[in-house]
C-alpha positions as a printed NumPy array, in Angstrom:
array([[ -4.932,  12.362,   5.691],
       [ -2.697,  15.45 ,   5.511],
       [ -0.034,  13.677,   7.55 ],
       [ -0.066,  10.691,   5.2  ],
       [  0.157,  12.972,   2.147],
       [  3.067,  14.741,   3.872],
       [  4.841,  11.419,   4.374],
       [  4.493,  10.63 ,   0.655],
       [  5.914,  14.047,  -0.269],
       [  8.804,  13.524,   2.171],
       [  9.548,  10.13 ,   0.569],
       [  9.596,  11.763,  -2.876],
       [ 11.98 ,  14.493,  -1.688],
       [ 14.223,  12.016,   0.145],
       [ 14.795,  10.089,  -3.079],
       [ 15.46 ,  13.199,  -5.177],
       [ 19.211,  12.559,  -5.228],
       [ 18.888,   9.112,  -6.802],
       [ 21.081,   8.481,  -9.859],
       [ 19.606,   9.067, -13.316],
       [ 18.682,   6.058, -15.412],
       [ 19.287,   5.875, -19.153],
       [ 17.563,   3.948, -21.924],
       [ 20.298,   1.317, -21.471],
       [ 19.101,   0.699, -17.9  ],
       [ 16.248,  -1.709, -18.489],
       [ 13.93 ,  -1.783, -15.515],
       [ 12.799,  -5.235, -14.433],
       [  9.254,  -5.945, -15.68 ],
       [  8.185,  -7.318, -12.297],
       [  8.64 ,  -6.829,  -8.589],
       [  8.266,  -8.942,  -5.472],
       [  8.458,  -7.281,  -2.082],
       [  7.664,  -7.142,   1.613],
       [  5.096,  -4.68 ,   2.946],
       [  4.736,  -3.187,   6.413],
       [  2.505,  -0.368,   7.542],
       [ -0.289,   1.02 ,   9.684],
       [ -4.057,   0.917,   9.246],
       [ -6.768,   2.889,  10.977],
       [-10.445,   2.236,  10.569],
       [-12.788,   4.955,   9.343],
       [-16.145,   5.723,  10.966],
       [-17.552,   2.997,  13.21 ],
       [-14.47 ,   0.831,  12.637],
       [-12.199,   3.572,  14.041],
       [-14.37 ,   4.033,  17.114],
       [-14.389,   0.307,  17.871],
       [-10.914,  -0.961,  16.992],
       [ -8.303,   1.815,  16.81 ],
       [ -4.913,   1.629,  15.077],
       [ -3.585,  -1.584,  13.551],
       [ -0.485,  -2.991,  11.911],
       [ -0.342,  -4.372,   8.353],
       [  2.292,  -6.691,   6.898],
       [  2.487,  -8.924,   3.869],
       [  3.803,  -9.431,   0.359],
       [  3.198,  -7.512,  -2.833],
       [  3.952,  -8.37 ,  -6.446],
       [  3.493,  -6.498,  -9.719],
       [  4.029,  -6.783, -13.431],
       [  4.982,  -3.306, -14.644],
       [  6.918,  -3.385, -17.911],
       [  8.262,   0.098, -18.565],
       [ 11.532,   1.501, -19.904],
       [ 13.518,   3.897, -17.749],
       [ 12.92 ,   6.796, -20.148],
       [  9.133,   6.47 , -20.498],
       [  7.023,   8.784, -18.393],
       [  3.674,   6.933, -18.277],
       [  2.94 ,   3.253, -17.854],
       [  0.461,   0.746, -16.473],
       [  1.01 ,  -1.979, -13.905],
       [ -0.929,  -4.985, -12.68 ],
       [ -0.425,  -5.544,  -8.948],
       [ -1.569,  -7.941,  -6.266],
       [ -0.941,  -8.291,  -2.565],
       [ -1.616, -10.537,   0.395],
       [ -1.829,  -8.593,   3.649],
       [ -2.269,  -9.678,   7.237],
       [ -3.051,  -7.376,  10.104],
       [ -4.027,  -6.875,  13.694],
       [ -6.088,  -3.967,  15.042],
       [ -4.743,  -4.221,  18.61 ],
       [ -1.453,  -2.411,  17.955],
       [ -1.772,   0.095,  20.796],
       [ -2.748,  -2.656,  23.225],
       [  0.292,  -4.663,  22.133],
       [  2.485,  -1.624,  22.849],
       [  1.074,  -1.376,  26.389],
       [ -1.068,   1.666,  25.697],
       [ -4.813,   2.013,  26.105],
       [ -6.389,   0.655,  22.914],
       [ -9.743,   1.649,  21.456],
       [-10.436,  -2.041,  20.842],
       [-13.638,  -3.247,  22.485],
       [-13.333,  -6.901,  21.489],
       [ -9.656,  -7.649,  21.996],
       [ -7.412,  -8.508,  19.08 ],
       [ -8.993,  -8.242,  15.626],
       [ -6.964, -10.018,  12.968],
       [ -7.597,  -9.995,   9.239],
       [ -6.399, -11.314,   5.914],
       [ -6.796,  -9.159,   2.8  ],
       [ -6.233, -10.116,  -0.829],
       [ -5.979,  -7.314,  -3.418],
       [ -5.608,  -7.363,  -7.204],
       [ -5.783,  -4.355,  -9.489],
       [ -4.167,  -1.824, -11.803],
       [ -1.894,   1.167, -11.291],
       [ -1.12 ,   4.13 , -13.469],
       [  2.572,   5.027, -13.087],
       [  3.685,   8.574, -13.932],
       [  7.303,   9.752, -13.834],
       [  7.651,  13.445, -12.943],
       [ 10.805,  13.432, -15.14 ],
       [ 12.036,  10.693, -17.441],
       [ 15.139,   8.791, -16.407],
       [ 15.143,   9.396, -12.633],
       [ 13.488,   6.099, -11.688],
       [ 10.785,   7.746,  -9.587],
       [  7.078,   7.232, -10.236],
       [  3.864,   8.525,  -8.767],
       [  1.245,   5.781,  -8.686],
       [ -2.534,   5.936,  -8.805],
       [ -4.26 ,   2.608,  -8.302],
       [ -7.564,   0.817,  -8.031],
       [ -8.095,  -2.768,  -6.919],
       [-10.637,  -5.366,  -5.955],
       [-10.218,  -6.387,  -2.31 ],
       [-11.323,  -9.43 ,  -0.354],
       [-11.167,  -8.974,   3.438],
       [-11.677, -11.753,   5.985],
       [-11.496, -11.152,   9.752],
       [-11.614, -13.336,  12.852],
       [-14.63 , -11.416,  14.258],
       [-17.632,  -9.703,  12.624],
       [-16.842,  -6.124,  11.554],
       [-19.144,  -3.144,  10.979],
       [-21.043,  -1.968,   8.989],
       [-22.817,  -5.304,   8.322],
       [-21.359,  -7.377,  11.185],
       [-19.898,  -9.898,   8.754],
       [-16.489, -11.544,   8.727],
       [-16.009, -11.376,   4.931],
       [-16.241,  -8.35 ,   2.636],
       [-15.521,  -7.806,  -1.055],
       [-15.227,  -4.392,  -2.694],
       [-13.018,  -1.781,  -4.326],
       [-10.016,   0.022,  -2.881],
       [ -7.965,   2.949,  -4.182],
       [ -4.494,   4.239,  -3.445],
       [ -1.769,   6.683,  -4.338],
       [  1.924,   6.432,  -3.772],
       [  5.497,   7.049,  -4.829],
       [  8.073,   4.491,  -6.051],
       [ 11.837,   4.862,  -6.422],
       [ 14.257,   2.492,  -8.154],
       [ 17.791,   2.016,  -6.807],
       [ 20.8  ,  -0.038,  -7.933],
       [ 19.962,   0.302, -11.669],
       [ 16.445,  -0.947, -11.122],
       [ 17.252,  -3.996,  -9.   ],
       [ 15.686,  -2.546,  -5.824],
       [ 12.384,  -0.682,  -5.616],
       [ 11.223,   1.191,  -2.493],
       [  7.675,   2.5  ,  -2.388],
       [  5.239,   4.197,  -0.042],
       [  1.469,   4.129,  -0.555],
       [ -1.685,   5.448,   1.064],
       [ -4.714,   3.216,   0.39 ],
       [ -8.406,   3.505,   1.245],
       [-10.682,   0.493,   1.154],
       [-13.056,  -1.229,   1.184],
       [-15.005,   1.58 ,  -0.502],
       [-18.761,   1.632,   0.042],
       [-19.378,  -2.072,   0.622],
       [-17.426,  -2.858,   3.756],
       [-15.366,  -1.617,   6.681],
       [-13.502,   1.436,   5.428],
       [ -9.91 ,   1.84 ,   6.546],
       [ -7.044,   4.163,   5.691],
       [ -3.666,   2.435,   5.394],
       [ -0.08 ,   3.602,   4.945],
       [  2.371,   1.002,   3.57 ],
       [  6.073,   0.94 ,   2.882],
       [  7.326,  -1.765,   0.524],
       [ 10.861,  -2.864,  -0.26 ],
       [ 10.983,  -5.021,  -3.384],
       [ 13.428,  -6.661,  -5.754],
       [ 13.067,  -6.423,  -9.499],
       [ 12.337,  -9.737, -11.188]])
């Protein structure tokens, strides 16, 4: 968890030289982007399946002027993944059952906070409802479908006067009702 938090801090520092935005720079109210990342199960899921890859699409409606410091966003994503990443790379995988593939649908809200107005950088705190479906039964209930909450935190940075948005997020889910997993995503999006 410390490593993932360190990655988010590094992303925030790396974008510190981005140009300032003014009130005249209207940020697009929406975004549509591609997501790629890593996921590791927590508890019994980690012991059985190891590290996996996540990829998909993410969209959001987040109307906010460049000079406001706090805003809300509605976001949704469709993610696919495979828990046999280390096996695919030719390394010894923790997977006991071979490849475990899943589809996850998420919809929720994010609080967006700008450390300083006008720099186009936001810290995000989110909660979502998640639906997870896998090709094999997963612990803790040995089911293939789970529904429950997820939570995440991240950092977003606008570039090219708000036309491009790059973000990094750490997410935990499904909380309490399903197979818990910790994920790290990077998303590159266009403003729409």
